[in-house]
PDB file of the backbone (N, CA, C, O) and the ligand in Angstrom, with CONECT records:
HET     ZN  A 101       1
ATOM      1  N   MET A   1    -101.921-154.250-145.812  1.00  0.00           N
ATOM      2  CA  MET A   1    -101.578-154.661-144.454  1.00  0.00           C
ATOM      3  C   MET A   1    -100.109-154.403-144.158  1.00  0.00           C
ATOM      4  O   MET A   1     -99.588-154.909-143.164  1.00  0.00           O
ATOM      5  N   ALA A   2     -99.427-153.628-144.998  1.00  0.00           N
ATOM      6  CA  ALA A   2     -98.014-153.379-144.784  1.00  0.00           C
ATOM      7  C   ALA A   2     -97.810-152.355-143.676  1.00  0.00           C
ATOM      8  O   ALA A   2     -98.575-151.400-143.536  1.00  0.00           O
ATOM      9  N   ASP A   3     -96.785-152.573-142.911  1.00  0.00           N
ATOM     10  CA  ASP A   3     -96.450-151.592-141.890  1.00  0.00           C
ATOM     11  C   ASP A   3     -95.786-150.386-142.542  1.00  0.00           C
ATOM     12  O   ASP A   3     -94.827-150.529-143.300  1.00  0.00           O
ATOM     13  N   GLU A   4     -96.291-149.227-142.247  1.00  0.00           N
ATOM     14  CA  GLU A   4     -95.736-148.016-142.825  1.00  0.00           C
ATOM     15  C   GLU A   4     -94.675-147.446-141.900  1.00  0.00           C
ATOM     16  O   GLU A   4     -94.953-147.217-140.722  1.00  0.00           O
ATOM     17  N   PRO A   5     -93.478-147.211-142.394  1.00  0.00           N
ATOM     18  CA  PRO A   5     -92.469-146.544-141.572  1.00  0.00           C
ATOM     19  C   PRO A   5     -92.816-145.075-141.402  1.00  0.00           C
ATOM     20  O   PRO A   5     -93.595-144.520-142.178  1.00  0.00           O
ATOM     21  N   GLY A   6     -92.245-144.453-140.396  1.00  0.00           N
ATOM     22  CA  GLY A   6     -92.493-143.033-140.186  1.00  0.00           C
ATOM     23  C   GLY A   6     -93.806-142.808-139.462  1.00  0.00           C
ATOM     24  O   GLY A   6     -94.107-143.481-138.477  1.00  0.00           O
ATOM     25  N   ALA A   7     -94.576-141.868-139.952  1.00  0.00           N
ATOM     26  CA  ALA A   7     -95.803-141.481-139.266  1.00  0.00           C
ATOM     27  C   ALA A   7     -96.743-142.668-139.123  1.00  0.00           C
ATOM     28  O   ALA A   7     -96.843-143.529-139.997  1.00  0.00           O
ATOM     29  N   HIS A   8     -97.418-142.677-138.002  1.00  0.00           N
ATOM     30  CA  HIS A   8     -98.377-143.742-137.752  1.00  0.00           C
ATOM     31  C   HIS A   8     -99.685-143.433-138.472  1.00  0.00           C
ATOM     32  O   HIS A   8    -100.452-142.566-138.053  1.00  0.00           O
ATOM     33  N   LEU A   9     -99.918-144.143-139.537  1.00  0.00           N
ATOM     34  CA  LEU A   9    -101.185-143.973-140.243  1.00  0.00           C
ATOM     35  C   LEU A   9    -102.275-144.754-139.551  1.00  0.00           C
ATOM     36  O   LEU A   9    -103.461-144.458-139.687  1.00  0.00           O
ATOM     37  N   ALA A  10    -101.854-145.754-138.810  1.00  0.00           N
ATOM     38  CA  ALA A  10    -102.809-146.582-138.087  1.00  0.00           C
ATOM     39  C   ALA A  10    -102.482-146.518-136.601  1.00  0.00           C
ATOM     40  O   ALA A  10    -101.367-146.178-136.205  1.00  0.00           O
ATOM     41  N   CYS A  11    -103.462-146.848-135.803  1.00  0.00           N
ATOM     42  CA  CYS A  11    -103.258-146.869-134.365  1.00  0.00           C
ATOM     43  C   CYS A  11    -102.192-147.897-133.997  1.00  0.00           C
ATOM     44  O   CYS A  11    -102.289-149.054-134.407  1.00  0.00           O
ATOM     45  N   PRO A  12    -101.162-147.492-133.220  1.00  0.00           N
ATOM     46  CA  PRO A  12    -100.108-148.429-132.836  1.00  0.00           C
ATOM     47  C   PRO A  12    -100.581-149.442-131.801  1.00  0.00           C
ATOM     48  O   PRO A  12     -99.860-150.389-131.489  1.00  0.00           O
ATOM     49  N   TYR A  13    -101.767-149.254-131.275  1.00  0.00           N
ATOM     50  CA  TYR A  13    -102.270-150.149-130.231  1.00  0.00           C
ATOM     51  C   TYR A  13    -103.223-151.195-130.784  1.00  0.00           C
ATOM     52  O   TYR A  13    -103.116-152.376-130.454  1.00  0.00           O
ATOM     53  N   CYS A  14    -104.155-150.764-131.623  1.00  0.00           N
ATOM     54  CA  CYS A  14    -105.137-151.733-132.133  1.00  0.00           C
ATOM     55  C   CYS A  14    -105.051-151.911-133.642  1.00  0.00           C
ATOM     56  O   CYS A  14    -105.677-152.815-134.197  1.00  0.00           O
ATOM     57  N   GLY A  15    -104.270-151.043-134.320  1.00  0.00           N
ATOM     58  CA  GLY A  15    -104.063-151.224-135.742  1.00  0.00           C
ATOM     59  C   GLY A  15    -105.164-150.650-136.622  1.00  0.00           C
ATOM     60  O   GLY A  15    -105.106-150.781-137.845  1.00  0.00           O
ATOM     61  N   ALA A  16    -106.159-150.020-136.022  1.00  0.00           N
ATOM     62  CA  ALA A  16    -107.231-149.423-136.807  1.00  0.00           C
ATOM     63  C   ALA A  16    -106.750-148.169-137.524  1.00  0.00           C
ATOM     64  O   ALA A  16    -105.806-147.511-137.086  1.00  0.00           O
ATOM     65  N   TYR A  17    -107.401-147.852-138.618  1.00  0.00           N
ATOM     66  CA  TYR A  17    -106.984-146.691-139.397  1.00  0.00           C
ATOM     67  C   TYR A  17    -107.809-145.439-139.106  1.00  0.00           C
ATOM     68  O   TYR A  17    -107.646-144.417-139.772  1.00  0.00           O
ATOM     69  N   GLY A  18    -108.674-145.518-138.134  1.00  0.00           N
ATOM     70  CA  GLY A  18    -109.474-144.343-137.795  1.00  0.00           C
ATOM     71  C   GLY A  18    -108.757-143.461-136.808  1.00  0.00           C
ATOM     72  O   GLY A  18    -109.160-143.354-135.650  1.00  0.00           O
ATOM     73  N   VAL A  19    -107.687-142.825-137.264  1.00  0.00           N
ATOM     74  CA  VAL A  19    -106.871-142.006-136.371  1.00  0.00           C
ATOM     75  C   VAL A  19    -107.141-140.526-136.636  1.00  0.00           C
ATOM     76  O   VAL A  19    -107.033-140.044-137.764  1.00  0.00           O
ATOM     77  N   THR A  20    -107.487-139.836-135.583  1.00  0.00           N
ATOM     78  CA  THR A  20    -107.644-138.385-135.661  1.00  0.00           C
ATOM     79  C   THR A  20    -106.327-137.732-135.285  1.00  0.00           C
ATOM     80  O   THR A  20    -105.755-138.033-134.238  1.00  0.00           O
ATOM     81  N   ARG A  21    -105.849-136.845-136.136  1.00  0.00           N
ATOM     82  CA  ARG A  21    -104.544-136.232-135.929  1.00  0.00           C
ATOM     83  C   ARG A  21    -104.727-134.726-135.775  1.00  0.00           C
ATOM     84  O   ARG A  21    -105.366-134.072-136.600  1.00  0.00           O
ATOM     85  N   LEU A  22    -104.162-134.202-134.717  1.00  0.00           N
ATOM     86  CA  LEU A  22    -104.301-132.772-134.457  1.00  0.00           C
ATOM     87  C   LEU A  22    -102.923-132.165-134.253  1.00  0.00           C
ATOM     88  O   LEU A  22    -102.213-132.521-133.313  1.00  0.00           O
ATOM     89  N   PHE A  23    -102.552-131.256-135.128  1.00  0.00           N
ATOM     90  CA  PHE A  23    -101.243-130.629-134.996  1.00  0.00           C
ATOM     91  C   PHE A  23    -101.301-129.528-133.945  1.00  0.00           C
ATOM     92  O   PHE A  23    -102.101-128.597-134.038  1.00  0.00           O
ATOM     93  N   LEU A  24    -100.437-129.655-132.949  1.00  0.00           N
ATOM     94  CA  LEU A  24    -100.371-128.670-131.888  1.00  0.00           C
ATOM     95  C   LEU A  24     -99.135-127.813-132.123  1.00  0.00           C
ATOM     96  O   LEU A  24     -98.044-128.151-131.664  1.00  0.00           O
ATOM     97  N   GLY A  25     -99.304-126.711-132.834  1.00  0.00           N
ATOM     98  CA  GLY A  25     -98.174-125.888-133.219  1.00  0.00           C
ATOM     99  C   GLY A  25     -97.419-125.307-132.041  1.00  0.00           C
ATOM    100  O   GLY A  25     -96.204-125.124-132.105  1.00  0.00           O
ATOM    101  N   SER A  26     -98.132-125.018-130.971  1.00  0.00           N
ATOM    102  CA  SER A  26     -97.499-124.364-129.825  1.00  0.00           C
ATOM    103  C   SER A  26     -96.476-125.265-129.152  1.00  0.00           C
ATOM    104  O   SER A  26     -95.498-124.781-128.582  1.00  0.00           O
ATOM    105  N   VAL A  27     -96.696-126.565-129.214  1.00  0.00           N
ATOM    106  CA  VAL A  27     -95.756-127.487-128.582  1.00  0.00           C
ATOM    107  C   VAL A  27     -95.075-128.385-129.613  1.00  0.00           C
ATOM    108  O   VAL A  27     -94.332-129.298-129.252  1.00  0.00           O
ATOM    109  N   ARG A  28     -95.328-128.125-130.896  1.00  0.00           N
ATOM    110  CA  ARG A  28     -94.711-128.868-131.990  1.00  0.00           C
ATOM    111  C   ARG A  28     -94.914-130.363-131.838  1.00  0.00           C
ATOM    112  O   ARG A  28     -93.971-131.153-131.870  1.00  0.00           O
ATOM    113  N   LEU A  29     -96.154-130.715-131.676  1.00  0.00           N
ATOM    114  CA  LEU A  29     -96.515-132.117-131.576  1.00  0.00           C
ATOM    115  C   LEU A  29     -97.708-132.408-132.477  1.00  0.00           C
ATOM    116  O   LEU A  29     -98.539-131.541-132.745  1.00  0.00           O
ATOM    117  N   ASP A  30     -97.765-133.638-132.927  1.00  0.00           N
ATOM    118  CA  ASP A  30     -98.999-134.142-133.486  1.00  0.00           C
ATOM    119  C   ASP A  30     -99.686-134.944-132.388  1.00  0.00           C
ATOM    120  O   ASP A  30     -99.147-135.937-131.899  1.00  0.00           O
ATOM    121  N   SER A  31    -100.859-134.510-132.014  1.00  0.00           N
ATOM    122  CA  SER A  31    -101.608-135.265-131.027  1.00  0.00           C
ATOM    123  C   SER A  31    -102.585-136.163-131.770  1.00  0.00           C
ATOM    124  O   SER A  31    -103.415-135.691-132.546  1.00  0.00           O
ATOM    125  N   CYS A  32    -102.474-137.462-131.523  1.00  0.00           N
ATOM    126  CA  CYS A  32    -103.282-138.423-132.256  1.00  0.00           C
ATOM    127  C   CYS A  32    -104.241-139.135-131.313  1.00  0.00           C
ATOM    128  O   CYS A  32    -103.931-139.396-130.151  1.00  0.00           O
ATOM    129  N   GLU A  33    -105.405-139.435-131.847  1.00  0.00           N
ATOM    130  CA  GLU A  33    -106.365-140.206-131.064  1.00  0.00           C
ATOM    131  C   GLU A  33    -107.004-141.236-131.976  1.00  0.00           C
ATOM    132  O   GLU A  33    -107.429-140.940-133.092  1.00  0.00           O
ATOM    133  N   CYS A  34    -107.058-142.456-131.461  1.00  0.00           N
ATOM    134  CA  CYS A  34    -107.698-143.532-132.204  1.00  0.00           C
ATOM    135  C   CYS A  34    -109.195-143.491-131.937  1.00  0.00           C
ATOM    136  O   CYS A  34    -109.631-143.518-130.786  1.00  0.00           O
ATOM    137  N   THR A  35    -109.974-143.427-133.003  1.00  0.00           N
ATOM    138  CA  THR A  35    -111.422-143.378-132.829  1.00  0.00           C
ATOM    139  C   THR A  35    -112.005-144.764-132.565  1.00  0.00           C
ATOM    140  O   THR A  35    -113.190-144.896-132.261  1.00  0.00           O
ATOM    141  N   THR A  36    -111.175-145.790-132.682  1.00  0.00           N
ATOM    142  CA  THR A  36    -111.659-147.144-132.457  1.00  0.00           C
ATOM    143  C   THR A  36    -111.474-147.581-131.008  1.00  0.00           C
ATOM    144  O   THR A  36    -112.420-148.043-130.371  1.00  0.00           O
ATOM    145  N   CYS A  37    -110.248-147.433-130.483  1.00  0.00           N
ATOM    146  CA  CYS A  37    -109.993-147.900-129.116  1.00  0.00           C
ATOM    147  C   CYS A  37    -109.816-146.738-128.144  1.00  0.00           C
ATOM    148  O   CYS A  37    -109.739-146.955-126.935  1.00  0.00           O
ATOM    149  N   GLY A  38    -109.749-145.512-128.650  1.00  0.00           N
ATOM    150  CA  GLY A  38    -109.667-144.354-127.775  1.00  0.00           C
ATOM    151  C   GLY A  38    -108.277-144.037-127.279  1.00  0.00           C
ATOM    152  O   GLY A  38    -108.108-143.146-126.446  1.00  0.00           O
ATOM    153  N   ALA A  39    -107.271-144.751-127.772  1.00  0.00           N
ATOM    154  CA  ALA A  39    -105.903-144.479-127.348  1.00  0.00           C
ATOM    155  C   ALA A  39    -105.466-143.107-127.838  1.00  0.00           C
ATOM    156  O   ALA A  39    -105.872-142.648-128.905  1.00  0.00           O
ATOM    157  N   ARG A  40    -104.641-142.473-127.043  1.00  0.00           N
ATOM    158  CA  ARG A  40    -104.073-141.179-127.433  1.00  0.00           C
ATOM    159  C   ARG A  40    -102.571-141.262-127.349  1.00  0.00           C
ATOM    160  O   ARG A  40    -102.023-141.897-126.448  1.00  0.00           O
ATOM    161  N   TRP A  41    -101.911-140.624-128.283  1.00  0.00           N
ATOM    162  CA  TRP A  41    -100.454-140.597-128.251  1.00  0.00           C
ATOM    163  C   TRP A  41     -99.979-139.370-128.995  1.00  0.00           C
ATOM    164  O   TRP A  41    -100.744-138.705-129.694  1.00  0.00           O
ATOM    165  N   ASP A  42     -98.691-139.081-128.828  1.00  0.00           N
ATOM    166  CA  ASP A  42     -98.106-137.913-129.478  1.00  0.00           C
ATOM    167  C   ASP A  42     -97.038-138.349-130.478  1.00  0.00           C
ATOM    168  O   ASP A  42     -96.330-139.334-130.267  1.00  0.00           O
ATOM    169  N   GLU A  43     -96.941-137.603-131.557  1.00  0.00           N
ATOM    170  CA  GLU A  43     -95.907-137.863-132.549  1.00  0.00           C
ATOM    171  C   GLU A  43     -95.185-136.567-132.881  1.00  0.00           C
ATOM    172  O   GLU A  43     -95.742-135.474-132.781  1.00  0.00           O
ATOM    173  N   ASP A  44     -93.935-136.723-133.277  1.00  0.00           N
ATOM    174  CA  ASP A  44     -93.197-135.585-133.800  1.00  0.00           C
ATOM    175  C   ASP A  44     -93.715-135.303-135.207  1.00  0.00           C
ATOM    176  O   ASP A  44     -93.664-136.190-136.058  1.00  0.00           O
ATOM    177  N   PRO A  45     -94.212-134.097-135.478  1.00  0.00           N
ATOM    178  CA  PRO A  45     -94.810-133.819-136.785  1.00  0.00           C
ATOM    179  C   PRO A  45     -93.798-133.797-137.915  1.00  0.00           C
ATOM    180  O   PRO A  45     -94.181-133.889-139.081  1.00  0.00           O
ATOM    181  N   THR A  46     -92.527-133.678-137.602  1.00  0.00           N
ATOM    182  CA  THR A  46     -91.499-133.626-138.635  1.00  0.00           C
ATOM    183  C   THR A  46     -91.018-135.019-139.011  1.00  0.00           C
ATOM    184  O   THR A  46     -90.925-135.354-140.192  1.00  0.00           O
ATOM    185  N   THR A  47     -90.715-135.822-138.010  1.00  0.00           N
ATOM    186  CA  THR A  47     -90.140-137.131-138.277  1.00  0.00           C
ATOM    187  C   THR A  47     -91.159-138.254-138.172  1.00  0.00           C
ATOM    188  O   THR A  47     -90.913-139.363-138.647  1.00  0.00           O
ATOM    189  N   GLY A  48     -92.295-137.978-137.556  1.00  0.00           N
ATOM    190  CA  GLY A  48     -93.279-139.029-137.346  1.00  0.00           C
ATOM    191  C   GLY A  48     -92.919-139.942-136.195  1.00  0.00           C
ATOM    192  O   GLY A  48     -93.558-140.974-135.987  1.00  0.00           O
ATOM    193  N   ALA A  49     -91.881-139.557-135.436  1.00  0.00           N
ATOM    194  CA  ALA A  49     -91.442-140.396-134.330  1.00  0.00           C
ATOM    195  C   ALA A  49     -92.509-140.477-133.247  1.00  0.00           C
ATOM    196  O   ALA A  49     -93.162-139.490-132.908  1.00  0.00           O
ATOM    197  N   PHE A  50     -92.660-141.664-132.727  1.00  0.00           N
ATOM    198  CA  PHE A  50     -93.610-141.903-131.659  1.00  0.00           C
ATOM    199  C   PHE A  50     -93.050-141.337-130.362  1.00  0.00           C
ATOM    200  O   PHE A  50     -91.969-141.725-129.920  1.00  0.00           O
ATOM    201  N   LEU A  51     -93.790-140.420-129.759  1.00  0.00           N
ATOM    202  CA  LEU A  51     -93.280-139.715-128.582  1.00  0.00           C
ATOM    203  C   LEU A  51     -93.915-140.211-127.290  1.00  0.00           C
ATOM    204  O   LEU A  51     -93.634-139.670-126.221  1.00  0.00           O
ATOM    205  N   GLY A  52     -94.724-141.181-127.367  1.00  0.00           N
ATOM    206  CA  GLY A  52     -95.268-141.745-126.150  1.00  0.00           C
ATOM    207  C   GLY A  52     -96.762-141.554-126.035  1.00  0.00           C
ATOM    208  O   GLY A  52     -97.375-140.702-126.678  1.00  0.00           O
ATOM    209  N   ARG A  53     -97.305-142.381-125.192  1.00  0.00           N
ATOM    210  CA  ARG A  53     -98.732-142.342-125.003  1.00  0.00           C
ATOM    211  C   ARG A  53     -99.120-141.100-124.202  1.00  0.00           C
ATOM    212  O   ARG A  53     -98.477-140.759-123.209  1.00  0.00           O
ATOM    213  N   SER A  54    -100.151-140.451-124.638  1.00  0.00           N
ATOM    214  CA  SER A  54    -100.626-139.282-123.914  1.00  0.00           C
ATOM    215  C   SER A  54    -101.264-139.704-122.601  1.00  0.00           C
ATOM    216  O   SER A  54    -101.968-140.711-122.522  1.00  0.00           O
ATOM    217  N   SER A  55    -101.000-138.907-121.575  1.00  0.00           N
ATOM    218  CA  SER A  55    -101.556-139.220-120.259  1.00  0.00           C
ATOM    219  C   SER A  55    -102.591-138.183-119.847  1.00  0.00           C
ATOM    220  O   SER A  55    -102.880-138.007-118.663  1.00  0.00           O
ATOM    221  N   ARG A  56    -103.142-137.502-120.843  1.00  0.00           N
ATOM    222  CA  ARG A  56    -104.098-136.460-120.517  1.00  0.00           C
ATOM    223  C   ARG A  56    -105.353-137.037-119.866  1.00  0.00           C
ATOM    224  O   ARG A  56    -106.040-136.345-119.115  1.00  0.00           O
ATOM    225  N   GLN A  57    -105.642-138.270-120.146  1.00  0.00           N
ATOM    226  CA  GLN A  57    -106.778-138.910-119.506  1.00  0.00           C
ATOM    227  C   GLN A  57    -106.551-140.406-119.521  1.00  0.00           C
ATOM    228  O   GLN A  57    -105.744-140.920-120.295  1.00  0.00           O
ATOM    229  N   SER A  58    -107.251-141.078-118.682  1.00  0.00           N
ATOM    230  CA  SER A  58    -107.104-142.522-118.637  1.00  0.00           C
ATOM    231  C   SER A  58    -107.808-143.171-119.799  1.00  0.00           C
ATOM    232  O   SER A  58    -109.012-143.002-119.992  1.00  0.00           O
ATOM    233  N   VAL A  59    -107.049-143.911-120.565  1.00  0.00           N
ATOM    234  CA  VAL A  59    -107.647-144.606-121.691  1.00  0.00           C
ATOM    235  C   VAL A  59    -108.453-145.807-121.202  1.00  0.00           C
ATOM    236  O   VAL A  59    -109.508-146.139-121.741  1.00  0.00           O
ATOM    237  N   LEU A  60    -107.919-146.444-120.164  1.00  0.00           N
ATOM    238  CA  LEU A  60    -108.594-147.647-119.672  1.00  0.00           C
ATOM    239  C   LEU A  60    -110.007-147.349-119.185  1.00  0.00           C
ATOM    240  O   LEU A  60    -110.922-148.154-119.358  1.00  0.00           O
ATOM    241  N   SER A  61    -110.166-146.180-118.572  1.00  0.00           N
ATOM    242  CA  SER A  61    -111.465-145.876-117.976  1.00  0.00           C
ATOM    243  C   SER A  61    -112.539-145.605-119.034  1.00  0.00           C
ATOM    244  O   SER A  61    -113.736-145.682-118.759  1.00  0.00           O
ATOM    245  N   ARG A  62    -112.080-145.286-120.248  1.00  0.00           N
ATOM    246  CA  ARG A  62    -113.087-145.013-121.277  1.00  0.00           C
ATOM    247  C   ARG A  62    -113.135-146.111-122.344  1.00  0.00           C
ATOM    248  O   ARG A  62    -113.754-145.955-123.397  1.00  0.00           O
ATOM    249  N   ARG A  63    -112.476-147.204-122.044  1.00  0.00           N
ATOM    250  CA  ARG A  63    -112.519-148.321-122.997  1.00  0.00           C
ATOM    251  C   ARG A  63    -113.899-148.965-122.995  1.00  0.00           C
ATOM    252  O   ARG A  63    -114.381-149.446-121.969  1.00  0.00           O
ATOM    253  N   ARG A  64    -114.500-148.963-124.133  1.00  0.00           N
ATOM    254  CA  ARG A  64    -115.811-149.582-124.276  1.00  0.00           C
ATOM    255  C   ARG A  64    -115.832-150.386-125.560  1.00  0.00           C
ATOM    256  O   ARG A  64    -115.025-150.153-126.460  1.00  0.00           O
ATOM    257  N   SER A  65    -116.714-151.291-125.642  1.00  0.00           N
ATOM    258  CA  SER A  65    -116.811-152.073-126.862  1.00  0.00           C
ATOM    259  C   SER A  65    -118.067-151.709-127.651  1.00  0.00           C
ATOM    260  O   SER A  65    -118.313-152.274-128.716  1.00  0.00           O
TER     261      SER A  65
HETATM  262 ZN    ZN A 101    -106.674-147.972-131.570  1.00  0.00          ZN2+
END
């Protein structure tokens, strides 16, 4: 249950570990998606820095339980 510094191994929103990570070489981003809550966000693939929530689609509209 320890918080890992650097790259987000778990979803920063719900804390689940089912994170899909896709490296986007063209824009030098790691695009991450939580398979549990559906949140999407971007990370710097070098530093693991959190670059903000992705706005490619509304997360709220696809939130289901
Ligand atoms: Zn999540």
